[in-house]
C-alpha positions in Angstrom: -33.0 -65.7 -6.2 -33.2 -67.3 -2.8 -33.9 -70.7 -1.4 -34.2 -72.4 1.9 -33.3 -75.8 0.6 -30.2 -77.2 -1.1 -30.3 -78.3 -4.7 -30.9 -81.9 -5.5 -29.7 -84.1 -8.4 -33.1 -83.3 -10.0 -33.0 -79.5 -9.5 -30.0 -77.4 -10.3 -28.7 -74.8 -7.9 -30.6 -71.5 -8.1 -28.9 -68.9 -10.2 -28.7 -65.1 -9.9 -28.5 -63.2 -13.2 -27.6 -59.6 -12.8 -25.7 -56.8 -14.3 -23.9 -54.1 -12.3 -23.1 -50.5 -13.2 -21.2 -47.7 -11.7 -23.2 -44.5 -11.1 -21.1 -41.4 -11.0 -24.0 -38.9 -10.7 -27.7 -39.3 -10.1 -30.1 -37.5 -12.4 -31.3 -34.2 -10.9 -34.9 -35.2 -11.1 -34.4 -38.6 -9.3 -35.8 -38.2 -5.8 -34.6 -41.2 -3.9 -37.0 -40.5 -1.0 -39.9 -41.5 -3.4 -38.7 -45.1 -3.7 -38.7 -48.0 -1.2 -35.4 -48.5 0.6 -33.7 -50.6 3.2 -30.5 -50.2 5.2 -28.1 -53.1 4.6 -25.2 -54.1 6.8 -23.3 -57.1 5.5 -20.1 -58.9 6.3 -18.2 -61.8 4.7 -17.3 -65.0 6.6 -15.4 -66.4 3.6 -14.2 -64.9 0.3 -12.2 -66.8 -2.3 -11.8 -66.5 -6.1 -14.5 -69.2 -6.4 -17.1 -68.2 -3.9 -18.2 -65.9 -1.0 -20.2 -66.5 2.1 -21.8 -63.5 3.6 -24.3 -62.6 6.3 -26.6 -59.6 5.8 -29.0 -57.5 7.8 -31.5 -56.0 5.5 -34.0 -53.9 7.4 -35.2 -56.1 10.2 -34.4 -59.4 8.4 -31.2 -61.5 8.5 -29.7 -63.8 5.8 -26.8 -66.1 5.1 -25.8 -66.3 1.5 -23.4 -68.4 -0.6 -22.4 -67.0 -4.0 -20.3 -68.8 -6.5 -18.1 -67.0 -9.0 -19.4 -66.7 -12.6 -18.4 -69.6 -14.8 -20.3 -69.5 -18.1 -21.7 -65.9 -18.4 -20.4 -62.9 -16.5 -24.0 -62.0 -15.3 -24.9 -65.5 -14.0 -23.8 -67.3 -10.9 -25.1 -69.7 -8.2 -26.7 -68.1 -5.2 -28.1 -69.9 -2.2 -29.7 -67.9 0.6 -31.4 -68.7 3.8 -33.0 -66.5 6.4 -31.3 -66.3 9.9 -32.6 -65.3 13.3 -31.1 -62.2 14.8 -29.4 -64.4 17.4 -27.7 -66.4 14.6 -26.7 -63.3 12.8 -25.3 -61.7 16.0 -23.3 -64.9 16.8 -21.6 -64.8 13.3 -21.2 -61.0 12.9 -17.8 -60.9 14.8 -16.4 -63.3 12.3 -16.8 -60.6 9.6 -14.5 -58.0 11.2 -12.5 -56.2 8.6 -14.8 -57.5 5.8 -18.0 -55.4 6.1 -19.9 -52.7 4.3 -23.0 -50.6 4.8 -25.3 -49.2 2.2 -28.9 -48.1 1.6 -30.6 -49.9 -1.3 -33.3 -48.2 -3.2 -35.7 -50.1 -5.5 -36.4 -48.0 -8.7 -38.7 -49.4 -11.4 -37.3 -49.0 -14.9 -38.6 -50.5 -18.2 -40.2 -53.6 -16.6 -37.2 -54.2 -14.3 -36.1 -53.0 -10.9 -32.9 -51.1 -10.5 -31.4 -51.8 -7.1 -29.4 -48.7 -6.4 -26.8 -49.1 -3.7 -25.7 -45.9 -2.0 -22.6 -46.8 0.1 -22.0 -45.4 3.5 -19.2 -45.6 6.1 -15.7 -46.3 4.6 -17.2 -46.4 1.1 -19.4 -43.3 1.4 -19.8 -41.3 -1.9 -20.0 -44.4 -4.1 -23.0 -45.7 -5.9 -23.6 -49.0 -7.8 -26.8 -50.0 -9.7 -27.7 -53.7 -10.2 -30.5 -55.1 -12.3 -31.7 -58.7 -12.1 -32.9 -60.8 -15.0 -34.6 -64.1 -15.7 -32.2 -65.1 -18.5 -28.8 -64.3 -19.8 -30.4 -63.3 -23.1 -32.5 -60.7 -21.2 -29.4 -59.5 -19.4 -27.5 -59.1 -22.7 -30.3 -57.2 -24.4 -30.9 -54.8 -21.5 -30.4 -51.1 -22.4 -29.3 -49.2 -19.3 -30.6 -45.7 -18.6 -28.3 -42.9 -19.7 -27.3 -42.1 -16.1 -25.7 -45.5 -15.6 -21.9 -45.4 -16.0 -19.5 -48.2 -16.8 -20.8 -51.8 -16.8 -18.7 -53.5 -14.1 -20.5 -56.9 -14.1 -17.4 -58.8 -15.0 -15.0 -56.8 -12.9 -14.4 -58.6 -9.6 -13.1 -55.4 -7.9 -16.6 -54.2 -7.8 -18.1 -57.3 -6.1 -19.4 -56.5 -2.7 -17.1 -59.0 -1.1 -14.0 -57.2 -2.5 -15.4 -53.8 -1.6 -16.1 -55.0 2.0 -12.5 -56.2 2.3 -10.4 -53.7 0.3 -12.7 -50.7 -0.2 -14.2 -49.2 -3.3 -11.8 -49.3 -6.3 -10.5 -46.0 -7.5 
């Protein structure tokens, strides 16, 4: 979920509800070239146990995002995002040195949802994560992942992009 305005007393902060899974091997019949994709370069300006602030280039667009750690449900957290200009992104990018990652994200329809399949590159090449976003925690809890999904790592902070960017993909 994204927003260009801050929450007010009347409206709560926007929430992201998603589950994340390891993918050890893609199905032989899954042709990634058949799905929309975008290259993503992202780096972290701040990363604590409670929140992360990142900048991201996704295709030809640029974003600044604040994500708060999960509090009530492992799949739900506050997410505030605003679009940046390339000049703003370029100004902040040096501040992410040592805390970056690159990946290609494929959008694959599945059972009324969209699987965001992240194929990592650079220092994390060879690793794949799948994320699925939901409109409610109940929907997230009821989701039946496809057979080719591996371990559910939604609640494992080691598999958060901010941790991967700083420390590499967990073994």
